[in-house]
Every structure is written in C-alpha cells, then in structure tokens.
C-alpha positions in Angstrom: 0.0 0.0 0.0 1.2 3.5 -0.9 1.9 5.3 2.4 0.4 8.8 2.6 1.1 11.5 5.2 -0.5 15.0 5.5 1.3 18.0 6.9 -0.1 21.3 8.2 0.8 24.1 10.7 -0.9 26.8 12.7 -0.4 29.2 15.6 -2.5 30.1 18.6 -4.9 32.5 16.9 -5.7 29.9 14.2 -6.2 27.2 16.8 -8.8 29.3 18.5 -10.8 30.2 15.4 -10.6 27.1 13.1 -7.5 25.0 13.8 -9.1 22.7 16.3 -12.0 22.1 13.9 -9.5 21.1 11.2 -7.8 18.6 13.6 -11.2 17.1 14.8 -12.5 16.8 11.3 -9.3 15.1 10.1 -9.5 12.6 13.0 -13.1 11.9 12.3 -13.2 11.7 8.5 -9.8 11.0 7.0 -8.9 7.4 6.3 -7.2 5.7 9.2 -4.3 4.7 7.0 -3.3 8.4 6.6 -1.5 10.3 9.3 -1.0 14.0 10.0 2.2 15.9 10.9 1.1 19.0 12.7 3.4 21.8 13.6 1.9 23.9 16.4 3.2 27.3 17.2 2.7 28.5 20.8 -0.4 26.3 21.1 -1.6 22.9 22.1 -4.2 21.3 19.8 -6.3 18.6 21.5 -6.2 15.1 20.1 -6.1 11.5 21.3 -5.6 10.2 17.7 -2.3 8.4 17.5 -2.2 9.2 13.7 -1.8 12.9 14.5 1.8 13.8 15.4 2.0 17.2 17.0 5.4 18.9 17.0 6.5 22.1 18.7 7.0 24.6 15.9 9.9 26.4 17.5 11.9 23.2 18.5 11.3 21.2 15.3 11.8 23.9 12.7 15.2 25.4 13.4 15.6 26.4 9.7 12.4 28.4 9.9 13.6 30.1 13.1 16.8 31.0 11.4 14.9 32.3 8.3 12.8 34.5 10.6 15.8 35.7 12.6 17.4 36.8 9.4 14.4 38.3 7.5 11.9 39.1 10.3 12.7 42.8 10.4 13.4 43.3 6.7 10.5 45.2 5.1 10.8 43.5 1.7 10.4 40.1 3.3 7.3 41.2 5.3 4.9 42.6 2.7 6.6 45.8 1.7 7.0 45.7 -2.1 10.5 46.9 -3.0 10.8 50.0 -5.2 12.2 48.2 -8.2 9.1 46.0 -8.4 6.6 48.6 -7.2 7.5 50.7 -10.3 6.4 47.8 -12.5 3.3 46.9 -10.5 1.0 50.0 -10.3 -2.1 48.0 -9.8 -1.1 45.6 -7.1 2.1 46.7 -5.3 0.0 47.4 -2.3 -1.2 43.8 -1.9 1.2 42.9 0.9 0.6 39.2 0.9 2.4 38.9 -2.4 5.7 40.0 -0.8 5.2 38.5 2.7 7.8 35.8 2.6 8.1 35.5 6.4 4.4 34.8 6.8 4.2 32.1 4.2 7.6 30.5 5.2 5.7 28.8 8.1 4.0 26.6 5.5 6.9 25.6 3.4 9.3 24.9 6.2 6.7 22.5 7.8 6.7 20.7 4.5 10.5 20.5 4.3 10.8 19.1 7.8 7.9 16.6 7.5 9.4 15.3 4.3 12.5 14.4 6.3 10.6 13.0 9.3 8.0 10.8 7.6 8.7 7.5 5.8 6.0 8.0 3.2 5.5 7.7 -0.5 3.4 10.9 -0.7 3.5 14.0 1.5 0.4 16.1 1.2 0.2 19.7 2.3 -3.3 20.7 3.6 -4.1 24.2 4.9 -5.5 24.3 8.4 -8.5 26.4 7.2 -9.7 23.1 5.7 -12.7 21.2 7.0 -13.1 17.6 6.2 -16.9 17.5 5.9 -17.4 14.0 4.7 -15.7 10.6 5.1 -12.6 10.5 2.9 -11.5 6.8 2.5 -8.0 5.7 1.5 -9.0 4.7 -2.1 -10.6 8.1 -2.7 -7.7 10.0 -1.2 -5.1 8.0 -3.2 -7.0 8.8 -6.4 -5.8 12.4 -6.2 -2.2 11.1 -6.1 -1.7 9.1 -9.3 1.1 6.7 -9.6 4.0 7.7 -11.8 3.4 11.4 -11.2 5.8 13.5 -9.2 3.4 16.2 -8.1 -0.4 16.7 -7.7 -1.8 20.2 -7.3 -4.6 22.6 -8.0 -3.8 24.6 -11.1 -5.6 27.9 -12.0 -4.6 28.4 -15.6 -3.1 31.8 -16.0 -2.7 32.3 -12.3 -0.4 30.6 -9.8 -1.7 27.4 -8.3 -3.9 27.2 -5.3 -1.6 25.8 -2.6 -4.2 24.9 0.0 -3.7 21.3 -1.0 -0.9 19.6 -3.0 1.0 16.3 -2.9 4.7 15.6 -3.5 5.8 12.1 -4.5 8.8 11.6 -2.2 9.7 8.3 -4.0 10.0 9.9 -7.4 13.3 11.4 -8.3 11.7 14.5 -9.8 9.5 14.9 -6.8 12.6 15.0 -4.7 14.2 17.5 -7.2 11.1 19.8 -6.9 11.3 19.6 -3.1 15.0 20.3 -2.9 14.7 23.2 -5.3 11.8 24.6 -3.3 13.8 24.4 -0.1 16.9 25.9 -1.7 14.9 28.9 -2.9 14.2 29.7 0.8 17.5 28.7 2.3 19.3 30.9 -0.2 16.6 33.5 -0.3 18.6 36.4 -1.6 19.4 34.4 -4.7 16.2 32.4 -4.6 12.8 33.8 -3.7 13.9 37.4 -3.7 15.0 37.1 -7.3 11.3 36.4 -8.3 8.5 38.9 -9.0 6.6 37.8 -5.9 7.6 35.7 -2.9 4.5 34.2 -1.3 4.5 30.4 -1.3 2.1 29.8 -4.2 4.1 32.0 -6.5 7.4 30.4 -5.5 5.8 27.0 -5.9 4.8 27.9 -9.4 8.2 29.2 -10.4 10.0 26.2 -9.1 7.5 23.9 -10.8 8.0 25.6 -14.2 11.8 25.2 -14.0 11.5 21.5 -12.9 9.1 20.7 -15.7 11.3 22.4 -18.2 14.3 20.2 -17.1 12.2 17.0 -16.9 9.6 17.3 -19.7 8.8 13.6 -19.7 7.9 13.4 -16.0 4.2 13.9 -15.3 2.2 16.0 -12.8 -1.5 15.8 -12.0 -3.7 18.8 -12.1 -6.6 18.1 -9.7 -8.7 21.0 -10.8 -8.4 20.3 -14.5 -9.6 23.3 -16.5 -12.4 24.3 -14.1 -10.7 27.6 -13.0 -8.6 29.9 -15.1 -7.6 32.8 -13.0 -9.0 33.9 -9.7 -11.4 31.4 -8.2 -11.8 28.6 -5.7 -10.5 25.4 -7.4 -10.5 23.0 -4.4 -14.2 22.9 -3.7 -15.0 22.8 -7.4 -12.7 19.9 -8.0 -13.2 16.3 -6.9 -11.8 17.3 -3.5 -14.9 19.3 -2.8 -16.8 16.0 -2.2 -14.8 15.7 1.0 -13.2 19.0 1.8 -14.1 22.7 2.2 -11.3 25.2 2.1 -12.2 28.4 3.8 -9.5 30.6 2.4 -9.5 34.3 3.0 -12.4 35.7 4.9 -14.4 32.5 4.5 -12.5 31.1 7.5 -14.4 33.5 9.8 -17.7 32.4 8.3 -16.9 28.8 8.9 -17.6 27.6 5.3 -17.2 28.6 1.7 -20.0 30.4 -0.1 -22.5 28.9 -2.5 -21.4 31.6 -5.0 -17.9 30.0 -4.9 -19.3 27.0 -6.7 -19.1 26.8 -10.5 -20.0 23.1 -10.6 -23.0 21.3 -9.2 -22.2 19.7 -5.9 -24.6 17.0 -4.8 -23.0 16.2 -1.4 -25.2 16.8 1.7 -22.7 19.4 3.0 -23.2 21.7 0.1 -27.0 21.6 0.1 
C-alpha cells in the first residue's frame, strides 16, 4: 500500500478560530491509513488520535527560526513591495501578501521538515483552514495522487496554483528534485525567492515547478482542478476534492464555510445543500 502523510501548521490565533476544527474533522473523516504531521506554534491542539503527530513549531523547525531571525525585520520580506518591483506593478504593489515571505515561510518549512521525518511515499500539504466535511477513505484520497506522477496540485490556468492542497511524490526522483529546489529557494533567499517577482509560497511553488518541468519534460504532474478555474477562483471545492473538503481561504475562515457563490460546478454532497 502506498503510504500517505499529510502536513499542516498553525499558531494560537488559528487554533482558537478554526485550527481545532480542522484537527477534529481530520481525525473523524480522513482514512485511518493516513497520518498527520502537525506543527503547532505556541499552542496545544487537543487530540487523542495516534495518527496525529503534534510537533513544537519552535523546537522542530530550526531552519524556519533562522529564516525569521534573518528576515523578520526586513521590510521587503514582510509585505513591503520593493521600489524596483513597485514601479512595474502600479495595480497591485499594495497587496502585501504577495511579498510577505516571512508569513508564508511557516507553511513551506513545515513541508520541508515533514518530508525528512516521515517515511511516506506521498506527502500532502493541507491548509489548516480546511474542514473535512465527509468521510474520505483511502482509495478516494489516493485517487488524487496518481502513480508515476511526481506532483499533484490545484492549477488555476493563467494564475499561480492554489496551494491549499498539494502532494509531492517523495519516492519519485523529480518529486525530490522539486522539493530540494523549493527548499533551496528559501534557504538561499537572496538568490532564490527574492529574485522572483513575488515571494508568497504559491508564486514560489509555481516558479520552481516551471523550472523543474522544463528540465524534466517527460515526468508527469497531476492537475486536480483540470480546466475548471482559469484565473482567480476557488478550485479546491470545485474539483473532486470538494466532495470531502471545504477550504475556507481568505475571509471564509471566519464564516466557517465557503459560499455557495464560490461553486461553479453542481455539488450533490449533503454538506453543500
């Protein structure tokens, strides 16, 4: 059987609003063959599920701590668009998330560390603002991680991918290449992420993927969302994953669910009715 692990992370404010709900729904509805590596920052999520491995964010992620020590007080790494890019981006330079490398580094460093800790075939990132609303058995989960592909993700056509859910095939040489290049871009940020046009995790993910695909054109990836979304949108709930998951990205996390207007496909599951 292909071994699958999931990884996520959150801090105390997230735990209080929706993080515990994520943990509880994972424990209730995700297949028992799949475990969760959870990096908790200054908080203690409650669980008695032996599949859920809770790690202290500060103790277990020394590379992230070093990244934050180095870049934590540097404006360009904390959402302040640098002048040379600002001049080229009159419409969106003020959108701080696009240049908030420190904020999004929490996600990627959890992935880098979990990939070293787990002995799994596939490592899946899942945002903590996800709710597993229906039973998600092993066969269904594995169907989103096809054999012989090195990466499974939610593409959005002309926009960077939606990185609320993606899987890396750790047993595939190109999957390892992608992961190593992804980590290198952060560990050598001045010559990595800060050489890109934006440096939030989804943009960096897309840039690394483009380069890896170019060097390995015969190695396949799996686009979970197909051609449903082309640009801004909500691909996860409109893909096959929506039968099991709700991703409450952005302001939706405070509402507790996605909006009916987010759907561009007909969903028949009870949760969506």
